[in-house]
LUMLUM-473768 format. One record per residue: x, y, z of N, C-alpha, C in turn; residue in one letter. Coordinates in pm, whole numbers, padded with zeros to 5 digits, always signed. Layout:
XYZXYZXYZa/...
This chain:
+00085-00120+00000+00000+00000+00000+00088+00125+00000m/+00063+00214-00094+00143+00335-00105+00107+00432+00008e/+00208+00484+00072+00185+00574+00185+00147+00714+00137a/+00064+00780+00219+00029+00920+00196+00146+01003+00249i/+00190+01100+00171+00304+01181+00213+00259+01321+00249q/+00311+01373+00360+00278+01509+00402+00400+01572+00469t/+00402+01703+00473+00512+01771+00543+00495+01760+00694e/+00373+01794+00739+00345+01793+00883+00221+01710+00909i/+00229+01617+01005+00112+01543+01049+00086+01580+01194v/-00040+01604+01225-00080+01639+01361-00173+01530+01411v/-00141+01471+01525-00222+01363+01584-00305+01421+01696i/-00434+01432+01671-00526+01488+01770-00580+01622+01724g/-00713+01634+01720-00776+01756+01667-00847+01836+01775a/-00783+01846+01892-00836+01931+01997-00785+02074+01982g/-00802+02158+02084-00760+02299+02075-00612+02316+02043p/-00528+02221+02084-00387+02227+02048-00364+02175+01907g/-00422+02061+01876-00401+01996+01747-00452+02076+01629g/-00578+02120+01634-00628+02193+01517-00567+02332+01507y/-00529+02391+01622-00460+02520+01617-00325+02504+01547a/-00254+02396+01577-00126+02370+01513-00143+02345+01364a/-00240+02263+01328-00264+02230+01188-00300+02355+01108a/-00386+02438+01164-00431+02558+01092-00318+02659+01076f/-00237+02677+01181-00127+02773+01175-00024+02728+01072y/+00006+02597+01071+00101+02545+00975+00051+02565+00832a/-00078+02541+00812-00136+02560+00678-00131+02708+00639a/-00157+02797+00735-00150+02940+00707-00010+02982+00664d/+00091+02906+00710+00230+02936+00673+00273+02861+00547l/+00175+02798+00480+00203+02737+00351+00248+02592+00354g/+00233+02526+00468+00277+02388+00479+00165+02290+00439k/+00206+02173+00391+00112+02065+00360+00087+01989+00490k/-00039+01987+00532-00071+01936+00666-00178+01828+00660v/-00158+01723+00740-00258+01618+00760-00293+01615+00908l/-00423+01623+00938-00473+01621+01074-00545+01489+01098l/-00500+01412+01199-00559+01282+01228-00633+01287+01361i/-00756+01241+01361-00840+01244+01481-00916+01113+01495e/-00915+01057+01617-00985+00930+01642-01137+00947+01635r/-01187+01057+01692-01332+01076+01700-01390+01113+01564d/-01518+01082+01543-01585+01122+01418-01593+01274+01402p/-01592+01346+01516-01606+01491+01512-01478+01555+01563r/-01435+01660+01494-01316+01732+01538-01346+01813+01663l/-01241+01858+01730-01259+01940+01850-01197+01882+01975g/-01168+01751+01972-01100+01690+02084-01183+01680+02211g/-01117+01648+02321-01184+01632+02449-01251+01761+02492v/-01183+01873+02476-01236+02002+02521-01375+02027+02463c/-01389+02009+02334-01516+02041+02271-01620+01932+02288m/-01577+01807+02283-01673+01697+02284-01705+01641+02422n/-01607+01642+02512-01627+01577+02642-01569+01660+02756r/-01560+01790+02738-01496+01871+02843-01549+02012+02851g/-01464+02108+02812-01492+02250+02832-01631+02293+02783c/-01660+02263+02657-01782+02318+02596-01910+02254+02651i/-01922+02121+02653-02046+02066+02710-02065+02099+02857p/-01956+02105+02933-01972+02138+03075-02019+02281+03093s/-01969+02373+03010-02013+02513+03024-02158+02531+02976k/-02198+02451+02877-02337+02456+02834-02429+02412+02949a/-02393+02303+03014-02476+02253+03125-02469+02345+03245l/-02354+02406+03269-02343+02502+03379-02433+02623+03353l/-02438+02669+03228-02526+02781+03196-02672+02744+03222n/-02710+02623+03182-02847+02578+03205-02877+02570+03354a/-02781+02520+03431-02804+02507+03576-02810+02643+03644s/-02730+02739+03594-02735+02874+03652-02872+02937+03630h/-02935+02906+03516-03069+02958+03489-03170+02906+03592m/-03157+02778+03627-03245+02719+03727-03227+02789+03861i/-03099+02808+03898-03069+02873+04025-03119+03018+04027t/-03097+03090+03916-03142+03230+03909-03292+03241+03922a/-03363+03147+03860-03510+03150+03868-03556+03129+04012a/-03490+03037+04083-03526+03011+04222-03501+03132+04311k/-03396+03207+04278-03354+03317+04365-03413+03452+04328e/-03510+03452+04236-03562+03580+04186-03686+03631+04259s/-03739+03554+04351-03865+03592+04416-03854+03726+04488a/-03740+03753+04550-03726+03877+04626-03724+03999+04535h/-03705+03977+04404-03713+04087+04308-03857+04112+04262r/-03946+04029+04311-04085+04041+04268-04116+03958+04144g/-04025+03868+04110-04045+03781+03995-04040+03637+04043i/-04152+03567+04029-04160+03430+04078-04189+03333+03965s/-04127+03217+03973-04149+03110+03877-04192+02985+03953f/-04254+02894+03883-04284+02765+03943-04158+02680+03943g/-04171+02560+03997-04057+02469+03998-04015+02436+03856d/-03884+02429+03835-03831+02399+03702-03863+02255+03663a/-03903+02235+03539-03919+02100+03485-03808+02080+03383t/-03744+01967+03390-03627+01942+03305-03656+01827+03210i/-03653+01857+03082-03667+01756+02977-03525+01718+02935d/-03477+01606+02988-03339+01567+02963-03309+01543+02816l/-03406+01491+02742-03385+01467+02599-03359+01598+02525n/-03438+01700+02557-03420+01830+02492-03292+01898+02539r/-03260+01880+02665-03136+01939+02718-03015+01878+02649l/-03016+01744+02637-02905+01678+02569-02897+01719+02422r/-03014+01730+02358-03016+01768+02217-02962+01910+02198a/-02996+02000+02290-02946+02138+02283-02795+02140+02299w/-02746+02064+02399-02601+02056+02421-02532+01999+02297k/-02588+01893+02241-02529+01828+02125-02528+01921+02004e/-02631+02004+01991-02636+02097+01877-02521+02197+01882s/-02482+02236+02002-02369+02328+02018-02241+02261+01972i/-02223+02136+02015-02101+02062+01978-02096+02037+01828l/-02211+02008+01769-02214+01982+01626-02181+02108+01546e/-02234+02222+01590-02203+02348+01522-02054+02379+01528k/-01997+02363+01646-01855+02391+01662-01770+02292+01582l/-01806+02163+01589-01731+02062+01515-01736+02085+01365g/-01855+02121+01317-01870+02150+01174-01789+02273+01134s/-01785+02370+01225-01707+02492+01199-01559+02461+01186g/-01508+02376+01274-01366+02339+01268-01337+02264+01138i/-01426+02172+01101-01409+02097+00976-01409+02190+00855a/-01497+02291+00857-01503+02387+00746-01375+02470+00737s/-01323+02510+00853-01198+02587+00855-01081+02503+00803l/-01082+02374+00837-00977+02284+00786-00983+02277+00634a/-01104+02264+00582-01122+02254+00436-01078+02382+00367k/-01118+02497+00423-01082+02625+00362-00931+02648+00362m/-00863+02592+00463-00719+02610+00472-00641+02504+00393r/-00711+02407+00342-00644+02301+00269-00581+02196+00357g/-00627+02187+00483-00577+02085+00575-00652+01954+00549v/-00579+01847+00518-00642+01716+00499-00677+01658+00635s/-00793+01595+00644-00837+01536+00770-00857+01386+00752v/-00803+01308+00842-00819+01162+00841-00869+01119+00978m/-00973+01037+00979-01026+00987+01106-00974+00846+01130h/-00915+00826+01246-00863+00694+01278-00763+00698+01391g/-00713+00582+01428-00615+00569+01536-00475+00560+01475k/-00390+00654+01513-00255+00661+01456-00153+00598+01549a/-00058+00524+01489+00053+00466+01564+00181+00484+01484m/+00288+00520+01554+00416+00539+01487+00478+00404+01449f/+00518+00395+01323+00597+00280+01277+00745+00313+01288e/+00776+00442+01275+00913+00491+01287+00907+00640+01311s/+01022+00705+01306+01027+00850+01330+00974+00933+01214s/+00938+00869+01104+00878+00944+00994+00768+00866+00922n/+00709+00769+00994+00600+00692+00934+00495+00653+01037k/+00368+00665+00998+00255+00629+01082+00171+00521+01016l/+00113+00436+01099+00007+00346+01054-00123+00394+01116r/-00226+00412+01035-00353+00466+01084-00464+00365+01058v/-00531+00325+01166-00646+00236+01153-00769+00323+01134e/-00825+00323+01013-00939+00408+00980-01063+00321+00956t/-01182+00382+00953-01303+00304+00922-01297+00239+00784p/-01215+00295+00695-01202+00238+00559-01090+00136+00549e/-01020+00112+00660-00909+00018+00658-00778+00083+00698g/-00673+00006+00692-00541+00052+00734-00475+00141+00629q/-00417+00253+00675-00348+00344+00585-00212+00378+00646k/-00120+00419+00559+00014+00459+00605+00040+00604+00566y/+00111+00674+00654+00143+00815+00631+00292+00835+00657v/+00361+00897+00563+00499+00939+00587+00501+01090+00603t/+00591+01140+00684+00591+01282+00718+00733+01331+00741f/+00748+01463+00732+00875+01526+00769+00879+01551+00919d/+00770+01607+00970+00760+01637+01113+00621+01597+01163k/+00615+01559+01290+00487+01522+01351+00467+01599+01480a/+00341+01630+01508+00305+01693+01636+00203+01603+01705i/+00237+01560+01824+00144+01478+01903+00061+01571+01992i/-00069+01570+01971-00161+01651+02050-00278+01561+02091a/-00242+01447+02152-00340+01342+02180-00424+01367+02304a/-00393+01469+02382-00478+01506+02494-00467+01415+02614g/-00575+01412+02693-00578+01334+02817-00716+01275+02836s/-00729+01194+02938-00858+01132+02971-00875+01133+03123r/-00999+01119+03172-01020+01117+03316-00950+00998+03382p/-00889+01022+03495-00828+00913+03572-00938+00831+03639a/-00925+00701+03632-01021+00612+03699-00941+00501+03769l/-00908+00523+03896-00831+00422+03970-00899+00285+03965p/-00819+00181+03966-00873+00045+03955-00976+00014+04063k/-00953+00069+04182-01045+00042+04293-01185+00096+04266a/-01195+00194+04177-01326+00253+04146-01384+00202+04014f/-01304+00129+03939-01348+00084+03807-01425-00048+03821d/-01554-00036+03850-01637-00154+03873-01700-00208+03745l/-01685-00136+03634-01756-00176+03513-01904-00151+03526g/-01942-00065+03618-02082-00032+03643-02107+00110+03593n/-02206+00130+03505-02231+00264+03451-02272+00367+03555p/-02306+00321+03674-02342+00415+03780-02218+00482+03840r/-02101+00428+03810-01975+00492+03848-01926+00567+03724v/-01923+00699+03733-01897+00783+03616-01766+00859+03629m/-01708+00890+03515-01607+00994+03507-01678+01117+03450t/-01605+01224+03427-01667+01344+03371-01729+01316+03234s/-01669+01224+03158-01721+01191+03025-01865+01145+03034t/-01894+01050+03122-02030+00998+03135-02122+01098+03205e/-02067+01171+03301-02149+01268+03374-02205+01375+03281a/-02129+01411+03178-02173+01514+03085-02285+01467+02992l/-02310+01336+02990-02419+01284+02909-02554+01300+02978e/-02553+01327+03109-02677+01347+03185-02778+01235+03152i/-02739+01110+03179-02829+00997+03153-02956+01008+03237a/-02941+01059+03357-03056+01083+03445-03014+01183+03551d/-03107+01216+03638-03075+01305+03750-03084+01218+03876i/-02971+01169+03924-02975+01079+04040-03024+01151+04165p/-03098+01079+04247-03144+01139+04371-03025+01170+04462e/-02933+01073+04472-02814+01092+04555-02690+01072+04469k/-02604+01173+04465-02481+01167+04386-02362+01192+04476l/-02264+01103+04468-02138+01124+04538-02034+01171+04438l/-01965+01279+04469-01854+01328+04388-01726+01302+04465v/-01638+01220+04407-01509+01192+04470-01407+01288+04410i/-01366+01387+04486-01271+01488+04440-01333+01625+04434g/-01274+01718+04508-01326+01855+04513-01246+01952+04429g/-01191+01904+04317-01123+01992+04223-01221+02062+04134g/-01170+02127+04027-01259+02208+03946-01363+02124+03872y/-01326+02004+03826-01423+01921+03754-01533+01874+03847i/-01494+01824+03964-01594+01777+04059-01687+01886+04105g/-01632+02005+04132-01716+02114+04181-01807+02169+04071m/-01756+02176+03949-01840+02225+03839-01956+02130+03812e/-01926+02001+03798-02033+01905+03768-02123+01883+03889l/-02067+01894+04009-02152+01889+04127-02253+02003+04126g/-02210+02121+04082-02298+02236+04071-02412+02209+03973t/-02379+02148+03860-02481+02115+03758-02587+02023+03817v/-02543+01913+03875-02638+01813+03925-02717+01865+04045y/-02653+01943+04131-02725+01999+04246-02837+02091+04200a/-02808+02175+04099-02910+02267+04048-03027+02191+03986a/-02998+02074+03931-03103+01995+03866-03180+01907+03965m/-03139+01907+04090-03219+01838+04190-03151+01725+04264g/-03028+01691+04229-02958+01583+04300-02911+01630+04437s/-02911+01537+04532-02849+01563+04661-02702+01523+04648k/-02616+01623+04644-02476+01602+04611-02389+01603+04736v/-02308+01500+04750-02206+01494+04855-02070+01492+04789t/-01979+01576+04836-01843+01581+04784-01748+01530+04890v/-01661+01437+04850-01556+01389+04939-01421+01433+04883i/-01347+01510+04961-01217+01563+04919-01112+01526+05022e/-00999+01469+04977-00894+01425+05068-00814+01541+05127a/-00808+01653+05054-00729+01767+05100-00806+01848+05205m/-00739+01953+05256-00801+02036+05359-00899+02137+05302e/-00900+02153+05170-00989+02251+05108-01022+02206+04966a/-01132+02256+04913-01166+02232+04774-01084+02327+04686i/-01079+02297+04557-01013+02382+04457-00869+02415+04495l/-00790+02310+04514-00649+02328+04544-00583+02408+04432a/-00498+02501+04468-00430+02586+04370-00478+02729+04375g/-00604+02746+04413-00659+02882+04427-00635+02931+04569a/-00618+03062+04584-00601+03119+04718-00725+03094+04803d/-00707+03064+04932-00821+03033+05020-00930+03139+05023p/-00892+03267+05017-00995+03371+05023-01081+03374+04897d/-01023+03330+04784-01102+03322+04661-01196+03201+04663l/-01154+03097+04732-01235+02975+04739-01353+02990+04836v/-01337+03078+04934-01437+03088+05041-01581+03109+04991r/-01607+03200+04897-01744+03215+04849-01798+03091+04777p/-01710+03017+04710-01752+02893+04644-01790+02789+04750v/-01710+02780+04854-01739+02687+04963-01871+02723+05030a/-01898+02852+05045-02023+02896+05106-02142+02857+05019a/-02126+02873+04887-02234+02832+04796-02255+02682+04803y/-02145+02605+04802-02156+02459+04806-02222+02412+04935a/-02193+02480+05044-02254+02443+05172-02405+02457+05166k/-02450+02556+05089-02593+02581+05076-02658+02491+04970k/-02589+02469+04859-02648+02398+04746-02628+02247+04752a/-02517+02203+04814-02488+02060+04820-02541+02001+04950f/-02555+01872+04949-02594+01803+05072-02483+01816+05176q/-02358+01796+05130-02245+01801+05223-02115+01807+05144e/-02015+01874+05201-01879+01872+05148-01789+01825+05262v/-01727+01710+05245-01642+01652+05348-01496+01669+05311r/-01426+01746+05389-01283+01768+05366-01201+01673+05452l/-01077+01651+05412-00988+01557+05481-01059+01422+05500k/-01124+01381+05394-01199+01256+05395-01151+01169+05279s/-01170+01039+05288-01129+00952+05177-01224+00835+05159k/-01235+00790+05035-01317+00675+05003-01231+00550+05016v/-01276+00455+05095-01201+00332+05118-01240+00222+05019l/-01368+00218+04982-01415+00112+04893-01548+00150+04832e/-01569+00110+04709-01701+00120+04648-01735-00014+04585i/-01862-00050+04590-01905-00175+04527-02052-00165+04489k/-02089-00248+04395-02227-00249+04348-02319-00309+04453t/-02432-00244+04474-02533-00294+04568-02670-00276+04503s/-02712-00378+04427-02838-00367+04354-02831-00257+04251g/-02924-00161+04259-02926-00049+04165-02853+00073+04221k/-02774+00052+04324-02699+00162+04384-02552+00123+04400q/-02474+00220+04442-02332+00198+04470-02311+00216+04620i/-02259+00112+04684-02229+00121+04827-02088+00176+04845q/-02078+00279+04927-01951+00349+04945-01909+00344+05090v/-01788+00297+05113-01728+00300+05247-01624+00411+05248t/-01641+00504+05341-01549+00618+05348-01508+00643+05491s/-01409+00729+05507-01360+00767+05639-01366+00918+05651e/-01427+00965+05759-01441+01109+05781-01440+01136+05930f/-01353+01228+05971-01339+01262+06113-01310+01139+06198n/-01228+01048+06141-01189+00929+06216-01296+00821+06222g/-01407+00844+06157-01517+00747+06160-01537+00683+06023q/-01561+00552+06023-01596+00484+05899-01745+00502+05873k/-01778+00525+05747-01917+00546+05709-01951+00456+05591m/-02070+00398+05595-02119+00318+05483-02249+00380+05434e/-02251+00416+05306-02367+00483+05248-02393+00429+05109e/-02514+00453+05060-02548+00411+04925-02586+00533+04841k/-02538+00534+04717-02564+00644+04625-02618+00588+04493y/-02697+00671+04426-02751+00629+04297-02646+00636+04187d/-02556+00732+04199-02443+00743+04107-02322+00798+04181r/-02204+00765+04130-02079+00817+04186-01998+00878+04071v/-01954+01002+04089-01868+01069+03992-01726+01070+04046l/-01636+01005+03973-01495+01003+04011-01423+01114+03937v/-01377+01214+04011-01308+01329+03949-01179+01354+04026s/-01082+01266+04002-00957+01272+04078-00839+01305+03987v/-00866+01375+03879-00758+01416+03790-00768+01354+03652g/-00667+01382+03570-00663+01333+03433-00525+01272+03405r/-00523+01179+03311-00397+01115+03273-00375+01132+03124v/-00249+01143+03080-00221+01169+02938-00248+01049+02848p/-00287+01079+02724-00308+00974+02624-00176+00946+02550n/-00076+00907+02626+00056+00884+02567+00082+00739+02530g/-00010+00651+02570+00008+00509+02541-00057+00475+02406q/-00027+00358+02354-00087+00308+02229-00060+00400+02110d/+00050+00472+02114+00087+00558+02001+00207+00501+01924l/+00257+00389+01970+00375+00332+01905+00502+00410+01931g/+00507+00480+02042+00623+00565+02072+00751+00483+02088l/+00736+00355+02119+00854+00270+02133+00929+00253+02000e/+00862+00286+01890+00925+00278+01757+00995+00408+01719n/+00999+00502+01813+01064+00631+01793+01160+00655+01908t/+01222+00772+01910+01310+00808+02022+01236+00887+02129a/+01105+00903+02115+01025+00979+02211+01028+00910+02347v/+01042+00989+02452+01044+00935+02588+00931+00996+02670q/+00883+00918+02766+00780+00965+02859+00834+00962+03002r/+00778+01047+03087+00821+01045+03227+00745+00938+03304d/+00769+00931+03436+00710+00824+03516+00558+00837+03531d/+00502+00951+03492+00357+00969+03496+00293+00953+03358k/+00374+00924+03260+00321+00899+03126+00320+01019+03034g/+00367+01134+03082+00371+01254+02998+00492+01248+02904f/+00473+01295+02783+00582+01297+02685+00679+01410+02721i/+00807+01376+02724+00909+01475+02757+00935+01566+02638k/+00935+01697+02662+00964+01795+02557+01059+01900+02612v/+01127+01970+02519+01212+02081+02560+01134+02211+02546d/+01202+02325+02561+01133+02454+02557+01080+02489+02418e/+01120+02412+02317+01069+02436+02181+00959+02337+02147r/+00916+02257+02245+00812+02155+02232+00859+02033+02153m/+00992+02018+02141+01050+01904+02070+01071+01789+02169v/+01037+01668+02127+01060+01550+02209+01206+01505+02194t/+01238+01390+02250+01373+01334+02232+01398+01290+02089n/+01292+01281+02011+01304+01252+01867+01293+01384+01793d/+01395+01428+01721+01393+01561+01656+01284+01578+01552p/+01225+01469+01503+01118+01479+01404+00980+01495+01468n/+00973+01479+01599+00842+01472+01665+00831+01575+01777i/+00722+01648+01776+00690+01747+01879+00568+01697+01959y/+00548+01753+02077+00430+01720+02157+00381+01846+02227a/+00250+01862+02232+00189+01982+02291+00065+01944+02373i/+00023+02038+02457-00100+02020+02531-00089+01923+02647g/-00202+01862+02682-00208+01775+02799-00105+01663+02795d/-00084+01605+02678+00005+01490+02667+00151+01527+02698v/+00182+01657+02691+00317+01704+02719+00333+01753+02863a/+00230+01736+02945+00240+01772+03086+00215+01920+03112g/+00234+01959+03237+00206+02097+03277+00058+02114+03306g/+00014+02239+03304-00126+02269+03331-00213+02215+03219i/-00316+02140+03254-00402+02078+03154-00518+02171+03120m/-00489+02270+03038-00591+02366+02997-00584+02387+02846l/-00699+02408+02785-00707+02419+02639-00624+02535+02586a/-00629+02650+02654-00557+02766+02603-00406+02749+02616h/-00362+02668+02709-00220+02636+02718-00179+02552+02597k/-00264+02457+02558-00236+02373+02440-00230+02458+02314a/-00322+02553+02301-00324+02639+02183-00198+02724+02173s/-00150+02773+02287-00027+02852+02288+00092+02766+02247k/+00098+02645+02301+00208+02556+02267+00204+02515+02120e/+00085+02512+02062+00072+02481+01919+00146+02584+01836a/+00129+02710+01870+00194+02817+01795+00346+02812+01815r/+00390+02780+01935+00534+02769+01960+00593+02656+01876i/+00525+02541+01875+00575+02427+01798+00583+02459+01649a/+00477+02520+01596+00475+02550+01452+00577+02656+01416i/+00598+02755+01501+00698+02857+01473+00838+02796+01468e/+00859+02690+01544+00987+02620+01537+00994+02526+01416n/+00882+02465+01383+00876+02374+01269+00886+02447+01136l/+00811+02554+01125+00796+02620+00995+00855+02760+00990a/+00902+02809+01105+00954+02945+01108+01103+02949+01129g/+01147+03040+01216+01292+03057+01235+01351+02963+01339d/+01263+02889+01406+01312+02791+01503+01357+02849+01634g/+01326+02975+01659+01373+03040+01782+01265+03059+01888n/+01144+03012+01859+01036+03028+01957+01060+02934+02075a/+01042+02985+02196+01061+02902+02315+00940+02914+02405v/+00915+02810+02479+00804+02807+02572+00849+02867+02704n/+00862+02998+02705+00902+03066+02828+00788+03057+02928r/+00802+03123+03039+00702+03114+03145+00580+03201+03111d/+00505+03156+03010+00387+03233+02970+00283+03229+03080y/+00211+03337+03091+00101+03342+03187-00014+03256+03137l/-00058+03162+03216-00172+03077+03181-00282+03104+03284i/-00382+03184+03248-00490+03210+03343-00571+03084+03370p/-00617+03070+03493-00700+02957+03532-00839+03007+03568a/-00940+02932+03525-01079+02968+03557-01153+02844+03603v/-01225+02857+03712-01314+02750+03760-01456+02805+03748v/-01539+02736+03670-01672+02787+03639-01777+02738+03738f/-01745+02753+03866-01839+02718+03972-01934+02835+03992t/-02009+02832+04100-02095+02945+04134-02055+02990+04275d/-01987+03105+04287-01941+03195+04181-01815+03140+04113p/-01781+03202+04000-01660+03163+03928-01536+03211+04004e/-01427+03137+03984-01298+03175+04042-01195+03180+03930v/-01114+03286+03927-01013+03298+03823-00888+03363+03882a/-00773+03318+03833-00649+03380+03878-00543+03367+03770w/-00443+03455+03778-00333+03453+03681-00210+03513+03747v/-00093+03464+03706+00030+03515+03764+00056+03461+03903g/+00125+03538+03984+00162+03497+04119+00041+03500+04211l/+00019+03392+04285-00089+03392+04384-00033+03432+04520t/-00121+03470+04610-00078+03508+04744-00015+03388+04815e/-00072+03271+04794-00019+03149+04856+00122+03120+04807t/+00144+03133+04676+00277+03110+04619+00378+03211+04672e/+00335+03336+04683+00426+03440+04732+00474+03407+04874a/+00382+03363+04959+00418+03328+05097+00512+03208+05098k/+00481+03106+05015+00562+02984+05012+00703+03011+04963a/+00717+03106+04870+00848+03135+04811+00920+03249+04881k/+00855+03309+04981+00917+03419+05053+00929+03546+04972g/+00838+03565+04878+00838+03685+04794+00757+03794+04863i/+00820+03908+04883+00750+04018+04949+00651+04082+04851e/+00527+04087+04887+00424+04146+04802+00328+04227+04888v/+00254+04313+04822+00143+04380+04889+00016+04333+04822q/-00079+04291+04903-00206+04239+04852-00315+04343+04877v/-00384+04380+04770-00495+04475+04785-00621+04410+04730v/-00734+04439+04795-00860+04377+04756-00970+04482+04741k/-01057+04456+04643-01175+04540+04630-01298+04450+04645f/-01379+04473+04750-01496+04388+04774-01610+04425+04680p/-01676+04325+04625-01784+04352+04530-01909+04407+04597w/-01911+04404+04729-02022+04469+04798-02025+04619+04771g/-01910+04673+04726-01901+04815+04694-01920+04841+04545a/-01955+04739+04469-01976+04753+04324-02124+04764+04292s/-02162+04875+04230-02301+04891+04190-02346+04783+04094g/-02259+04743+04002-02297+04640+03905-02316+04506+03973r/-02232+04473+04070-02248+04348+04144-02381+04345+04218a/-02420+04462+04271-02549+04471+04341-02665+04446+04246l/-02656+04496+04123-02765+04473+04027-02776+04327+03988t/-02666+04253+04000-02668+04109+03975-02711+04030+04100y/-02722+04100+04215-02741+04032+04343-02624+03939+04372d/-02506+03977+04327-02388+03893+04348-02277+03975+04412r/-02295+04004+04538-02196+04082+04612-02097+03992+04687t/-02101+03862+04655-02012+03768+04723-01872+03765+04662d/-01848+03849+04562-01720+03846+04493-01617+03943+04548g/-01496+03931+04498-01391+04026+04531-01283+04017+04424s/-01211+04126+04408-01099+04133+04314-00974+04168+04393t/-00868+04092+04370-00746+04124+04445-00625+04128+04352k/-00534+04214+04386-00411+04233+04310-00292+04198+04398l/-00195+04128+04339-00070+04097+04407+00035+04190+04347i/+00091+04278+04429+00174+04388+04379+00314+04384+04439v/+00413+04412+04355+00550+04430+04402+00555+04565+04474d/+00583+04567+04604+00577+04694+04679+00683+04795+04637p/+00789+04751+04571+00895+04844+04530+00867+04900+04391v/+00854+04815+04292+00830+04862+04155+00685+04897+04129s/+00596+04849+04219+00451+04867+04206+00394+04798+04082e/+00469+04702+04026+00418+04622+03915+00318+04520+03966r/+00218+04491+03884+00119+04390+03918+00178+04253+03886i/+00185+04168+03986+00244+04035+03971+00139+03925+03958l/+00022+03952+04012-00084+03852+04007-00220+03916+04023g/-00322+03850+03972-00460+03896+03986-00546+03776+04021v/-00633+03792+04118-00730+03688+04154-00869+03747+04163g/-00966+03677+04110-01104+03726+04110-01197+03612+04145i/-01291+03636+04233-01400+03543+04257-01529+03623+04244v/-01624+03568+04171-01750+03638+04153-01813+03607+04019g/-01929+03662+04000-02006+03644+03876-01924+03691+03756h/-01898+03601+03661-01825+03639+03540-01676+03659+03559g/-01619+03602+03665-01475+03619+03689-01392+03571+03571a/-01439+03467+03504-01366+03413+03389-01353+03511+03275g/-01451+03598+03260-01447+03700+03155-01357+03816+03194e/-01340+03838+03325-01263+03953+03373-01112+03926+03380l/-01076+03797+03395-00934+03769+03424-00844+03803+03305i/-00900+03811+03186-00820+03848+03069-00752+03983+03085g/-00821+04078+03148-00760+04210+03169-00640+04198+03264e/-00653+04113+03365-00541+04091+03455-00422+04028+03383g/-00451+03935+03292-00344+03870+03216-00270+03971+03131t/-00344+04059+03063-00282+04162+02979-00197+04256+03064v/-00252+04295+03180-00180+04389+03267-00044+04331+03309a/-00043+04205+03349+00083+04144+03395+00180+04126+03279i/+00130+04075+03166+00215+04052+03049+00279+04182+03000e/+00204+04291+03007+00254+04420+02960+00337+04494+03064m/+00356+04433+03181+00436+04496+03286+00369+04616+03348g/+00236+04616+03353+00162+04730+03408+00184+04745+03558a/+00183+04869+03601+00189+04900+03744+00048+04927+03793t/+00032+04934+03923-00101+04966+03977-00141+05107+03935v/-00045+05195+03915-00079+05330+03868-00137+05324+03727h/-00075+05243+03641-00129+05227+03506-00274+05182+03509d/-00300+05080+03591-00435+05025+03596-00534+05123+03655l/-00491+05197+03756-00583+05293+03820-00611+05412+03730s/-00520+05442+03638-00535+05559+03551-00621+05530+03427a/-00647+05402+03399-00725+05366+03280-00873+05381+03311i/-00944+05456+03229-01087+05478+03250-01163+05350+03215v/-01239+05301+03310-01322+05182+03290-01469+05224+03281h/-01547+05155+03198-01689+05190+03184-01767+05163+03312p/-01864+05246+03336-01949+05234+03455-02094+05219+03411h/-02172+05135+03476-02135+05043+03582-02098+04906+03524p/-01980+04860+03554-01935+04728+03511-01855+04664+03622t/-01840+04534+03612-01756+04462+03707-01608+04486+03678l/-01576+04527+03554-01437+04555+03521-01381+04670+03605s/-01469+04755+03654-01424+04865+03741-01357+04815+03868e/-01389+04692+03907-01331+04641+04031-01179+04626+04020t/-01128+04605+03899-00982+04600+03880-00922+04739+03898l/-00986+04839+03837-00939+04976+03850-00944+05021+03996m/-01056+04994+04063-01069+05038+04201-00979+04958+04294e/-00951+04833+04256-00854+04756+04332-00717+04822+04328g/-00681+04873+04210-00555+04946+04196-00557+05074+04279a/-00673+05140+04283-00683+05263+04363-00671+05234+04512e/-00717+05114+04554-00703+05076+04696-00556+05077+04735v/-00470+05038+04643-00326+05035+04671-00276+05173+04715f/-00333+05278+04656-00289+05415+04688-00374+05479+04797f/-00476+05405+04844-00557+05457+04955-00663+05556+04916g/-00702+05560+04786-00808+05654+04748-00907+05593+04649h/-00948+05471+04676-01053+05410+04594-01185+05480+04622s/-01255+05516+04517-01377+05597+04530-01482+05530+04617t/-01504+05400+04598-01619+05335+04660-01588+05254+04785h/-01463+05257+04831-01433+05198+04961-01340+05295+05034v/-01352+05297+05166-01264+05383+05245-01143+05302+05289f/-01025+05351+05258-00903+05285+05300-00805+05388+05353t/-00716+05342+05437-00614+05433+05487-00516+05463+05376k/-00474+05584+05368-00380+05622+05262-00246+05551+05283k/-00189+05509+05171-00060+05439+05176+00051+05539+05199r/+00141+05502+05287+00256+05590+05314+00364+05562+05213e/+00419+05667+05155+00526+05653+05057+00660+05684+05122h/
């Protein structure tokens, strides 16, 4: 069988993979994009970011309707047609997937659906629905993504034990749902199911939910969870789960006590693992670390000079926008001057809970751990007119500032729409802005974006809407 020849082959059509393929095509390269799924978009679009945000939006509507009575607007109890909800969610994914496919066609990117395995450092074997095909290439980019971790102790082969993939299908609304893991996935999906009527219990082994975020930013989320969830158990662990009729029996330990309970469904959200296996990497010089991540250098090159790796499979923060950035770095090295490096780019993090939490740059916790002297200033959303109109005064905006240069080193936001606001913080830090720069920029009123400006004014002791002691110079 004659092999298909291409300059660049990209394995995986998620936010990293299709970004790499499109950028390479824009630079005039012959590109082949290989994807296992029938629809392009990868985990993020099909089983992650997009479907979860669609369901979160739907759940927020339910919550908003319940909380509107004090405004003089009352609704009856929400009725949920799961078939229509799933169809609506699926329509979003189909539109986005079709859009990516159209962009590939317009750019001249060839698309092949199938499972790719390396035969050598410049040859792939692809198992496609039409049969086996071979591809030879000059350079390859692995963007195979990751999948939910499912420890063997929890893998019962029972559909009532779910990962995020199954949870996003919303097969039903369980009366009792256990979420194992209080990270961003567990808290987001717990929010969805709680809004839809499930009694949600979260078991988290650590001392707090949402590890990585500063405790003060997590506090409003924890307060919401305490109200919306059945229970959140910290410093707790699951000892065993097993099938018990139409339920899952769970043995756990909390406050030194063993507990045995039954749940209708269990969501296991204890992290993600890279899709670095079954790629035939043993036929190349590519190496993986002890956790299965592909080793790359600052140019995204693996130990095999013909092969690059980006996104989740290459380790680091598992976020779609990080993969997209690494795609551009890889292609600039492949098709450009070869001098692009993966320096310490700012990667903003957003948790789409209720309220949302977002941060970028240096956190207060990191500053303390590293002994970095900083000044932390906060603007409470109780002083924001726009937050009051949303009935969401539980938020706050904080800046981490170098007390000598007055440069902004970090930004943290908790509150309604924090994910939309953190971009301004990212720009400010990347551009080397000082608190004076931020305070001097006119922000539209009334908006939540003003909280960044007024946070900067707090640093100087003259924020319009909060009283603070003037800073001594």
